[in-house]
LUMLUM-578289 format. One line per 2 residues: number of its first residue (from 1); their letters; for each residue x, z, y of N, C-alpha, C, O. Coordinates in steps of 0.05 Angstrom, whole numbers, plus 5000, padded with zeros to 4 digits. Atoms other than C-alpha are relative to their C-alpha. Layout:
! LUMLUM-578289
NUM	A	X Z Y X Z Y X Z Y X Z Y ~ ...
END
This chain:
! LUMLUM-578289
1	ML	5018 4985 5024 5223 5203 5003 5019 5006 4972 5010 5022 4955 ~ 4985 4986 5016 5275 5213 4955 5010 5021 5009 5008 5041 4996
3	YA	4989 4964 4987 5309 5271 5005 4971 5008 5000 4965 5019 4979 ~ 5022 4992 5007 5237 5285 5015 4994 5021 4978 4991 5045 4981
5	LS	4999 4988 5034 5231 5300 4933 5017 5023 5000 5008 5046 4997 ~ 4980 4984 5008 5299 5331 4930 4998 5025 5015 5002 5046 5004
7	QS	5013 4975 4987 5279 5380 4982 4987 5016 4995 4993 5040 4994 ~ 5034 4986 5007 5211 5401 4964 5012 5015 4967 5003 5037 4961
9	LS	4995 4990 5026 5246 5413 4889 5023 5018 5008 5029 5030 4988 ~ 4970 4985 5001 5314 5453 4917 4982 5029 5006 4990 5045 4989
11	SE	5015 4975 4996 5267 5515 4938 4972 4999 5016 4960 4979 5024 ~ 5031 5003 4991 5200 5537 4966 5002 5001 5028 4980 5003 5038
13	EG	5002 5002 4979 5220 5537 5033 5009 4965 5005 4992 4951 5016 ~ 4996 5036 5008 5246 5459 5025 4980 4986 5001 4978 4965 5014
15	FA	5020 5011 5007 5177 5450 4994 4981 5006 5030 4972 4987 5043 ~ 5010 4999 4974 5146 5479 5057 5007 4985 5021 4990 4972 5033
17	EV	4989 5020 4981 5186 5444 5104 4985 4968 4995 4968 4958 5009 ~ 5012 5019 5009 5173 5382 5066 4972 4986 5009 4969 4965 5021
19	KA	5029 4998 4997 5093 5392 5066 4991 5008 5026 4966 5009 5028 ~ 5009 4994 4970 5088 5412 5141 5015 4966 5014 5011 4960 5037
21	CL	4981 5019 4982 5135 5345 5158 4975 4983 4990 4962 4971 5007 ~ 5021 5023 5011 5084 5303 5115 4976 5003 5008 4963 4983 5012
23	TS	5033 5004 4984 5018 5325 5142 4998 4994 5020 4975 4990 5027 ~ 5001 5002 4977 5036 5314 5206 4987 4964 5001 4991 4947 4984
25	PL	5016 5025 5008 4988 5248 5230 5029 4971 5009 5027 4948 5003 ~ 4980 5028 5011 5061 5205 5244 5006 5001 4975 5007 4978 4966
27	AK	4987 5005 5025 5084 5218 5180 4972 4986 4981 4981 4972 4963 ~ 5026 5006 5012 5010 5198 5150 5000 4971 5008 4995 4955 4991
29	FV	5000 5025 4976 5015 5137 5204 5015 4986 4970 5006 4973 4951 ~ 4984 5020 5016 5076 5112 5166 4999 4997 4969 5010 4977 4959
31	AW	5004 5001 5028 5063 5123 5093 4971 4989 4994 4965 4986 4970 ~ 5024 5024 5004 4991 5082 5102 5013 4973 5005 5011 4956 4988
33	GL	4987 5019 4994 5032 5031 5140 5016 4986 4973 5009 4965 4962 ~ 4988 5002 5026 5083 5031 5078 4988 4990 4976 4998 4975 4960
35	LS	5018 5001 5026 5021 5034 5028 4988 4971 5008 4987 4954 4990 ~ 5009 5021 4987 4994 4980 5067 5009 4973 4989 4994 4961 4974
37	AL	4981 5016 4999 5045 4928 5064 5011 4994 4967 5018 4971 4960 ~ 4998 5004 5027 5059 4945 4986 4965 4982 4989 4960 4962 4976
39	LY	5036 5006 5015 4974 4936 4972 4999 4974 5004 4989 4960 4987 ~ 5005 5028 4997 4979 4870 5005 5016 4979 4984 5006 4958 4975
41	HL	4981 5020 5018 5043 4839 4969 4991 4998 4971 4997 4978 4958 ~ 5011 5001 5026 5002 4865 4896 4983 4983 5009 4986 4963 4995
43	VA	5029 5015 5008 4941 4829 4912 5013 4972 5005 5009 4955 4988 ~ 4995 5034 4999 4973 4763 4942 5024 4999 4972 5028 4976 4963
45	GV	4989 5008 5022 5018 4770 4883 4989 4994 4973 4998 4980 4955 ~ 5021 5003 5027 4959 4776 4832 4989 4970 5003 4987 4957 4983
47	RH	5001 5018 4998 4938 4713 4871 5015 4974 4989 5003 4954 4982 ~ 4981 5014 5001 5004 4679 4858 4997 4994 4963 5002 4972 4953
49	LI	5000 5002 5023 4994 4695 4784 4985 4984 4985 4990 4975 4962 ~ 5024 5000 5022 4920 4674 4772 5016 4963 5015 5016 4947 4996
51	MD	4997 5026 5001 4948 4599 4808 5025 5004 4989 5041 4997 5007 ~ 4978 5015 5024 5003 4594 4758 4985 5001 4973 4996 4992 4953
53	MG	5016 5009 5019 4952 4595 4710 4984 4975 5004 4969 4966 4987 ~ 5016 5031 4992 4925 4529 4745 4970 5015 5021 4956 5001 5036
55	IG	5023 5002 4982 4868 4566 4780 5004 5002 5028 5018 5019 5037 ~ 5003 4994 4971 4856 4554 4854 5024 4977 5016 5029 4977 5040
57	ET	4973 5010 4986 4921 4503 4863 4991 4976 5014 5008 4959 5021 ~ 5009 5021 4973 4876 4454 4907 5006 5013 5021 5014 5036 5024
59	LE	4998 4986 4968 4876 4457 4981 4975 5019 4999 4976 5043 5002 ~ 5026 4979 4991 4804 4484 4984 5007 5022 4982 5003 5043 4993
61	GG	4994 4977 5020 4825 4531 4925 5021 5027 5015 5021 5050 5022 ~ 4973 4979 4975 4887 4559 4963 4983 5005 5021 4978 5028 5018
63	KL	5010 4987 4975 4848 4569 5030 4974 5022 4986 4970 5045 4993 ~ 5016 4968 5010 4791 4608 4985 5011 5025 4988 5003 5048 4987
65	GS	4993 4976 5022 4833 4644 4942 5018 5016 5030 5010 5039 5034 ~ 5008 4981 4975 4866 4668 5018 4991 5021 5014 5000 5041 5025
67	KI	5020 4989 4987 4812 4688 5041 4985 5024 4985 4969 5036 4999 ~ 5014 4993 5024 4788 4725 4979 5022 5030 5009 5014 5052 5016
69	VI	4985 4988 5000 4860 4754 4984 4996 5032 5025 4996 5056 5023 ~ 5005 4986 4975 4845 4777 5059 4983 5025 4999 4988 5047 5007
71	VI	5022 4987 5005 4786 4805 5041 5003 5025 4987 4997 5046 4998 ~ 4987 4980 5017 4813 4848 4981 5014 5018 5010 5012 5042 5009
73	SV	4978 4976 4991 4870 4872 5016 4984 5025 5023 4985 5050 5020 ~ 5019 4981 4986 4822 4900 5074 4988 5020 4983 4999 5041 4987
75	VV	5011 4980 5006 4780 4941 5033 5020 5017 4987 5019 5041 4994 ~ 4970 4980 5015 4848 4969 4987 5008 5017 5018 5005 5041 5016
77	IV	4989 4984 4977 4883 4986 5053 4973 5022 5019 4977 5041 5035 ~ 5021 4972 4976 4814 5026 5088 4998 5020 4972 4995 5044 4977
79	LA	5007 4984 5018 4807 5055 5021 5027 5021 4997 5024 5045 4993 ~ 4985 4979 5003 4878 5085 5017 5009 5008 5025 5030 5021 5026
81	GV	4988 4982 4978 4884 5104 5088 4977 5021 5000 4980 5045 5007 ~ 5028 4966 5011 4814 5150 5068 5008 5008 4982 4994 5028 4980
83	WI	4980 4981 5011 4862 5177 5015 5017 5012 5009 5022 5033 4997 ~ 4977 4993 4990 4914 5191 5053 4989 5017 5023 4999 5039 5024
85	W	5011 4986 4975 4878 5217 5117 4976 5022 4982 4961 5037 4994
END
């Protein structure tokens, strides 16, 4: 991504090349996959921060928290897919 940023800032031709590359379906799928992993990691991290405050530390609370994380992650990942595509 840093290489693409460097190329896009170097010239108009470089920008056109990067734009053409990043608008391909494969590049969009890869970007969506990376963004999905980061979004899941973010939501799970927020869950752990909440658990550090003493909320949901029981076995039942942990199970409920993991289900909530999966549901929220799926919603956010679908929204990210809509945004990218």
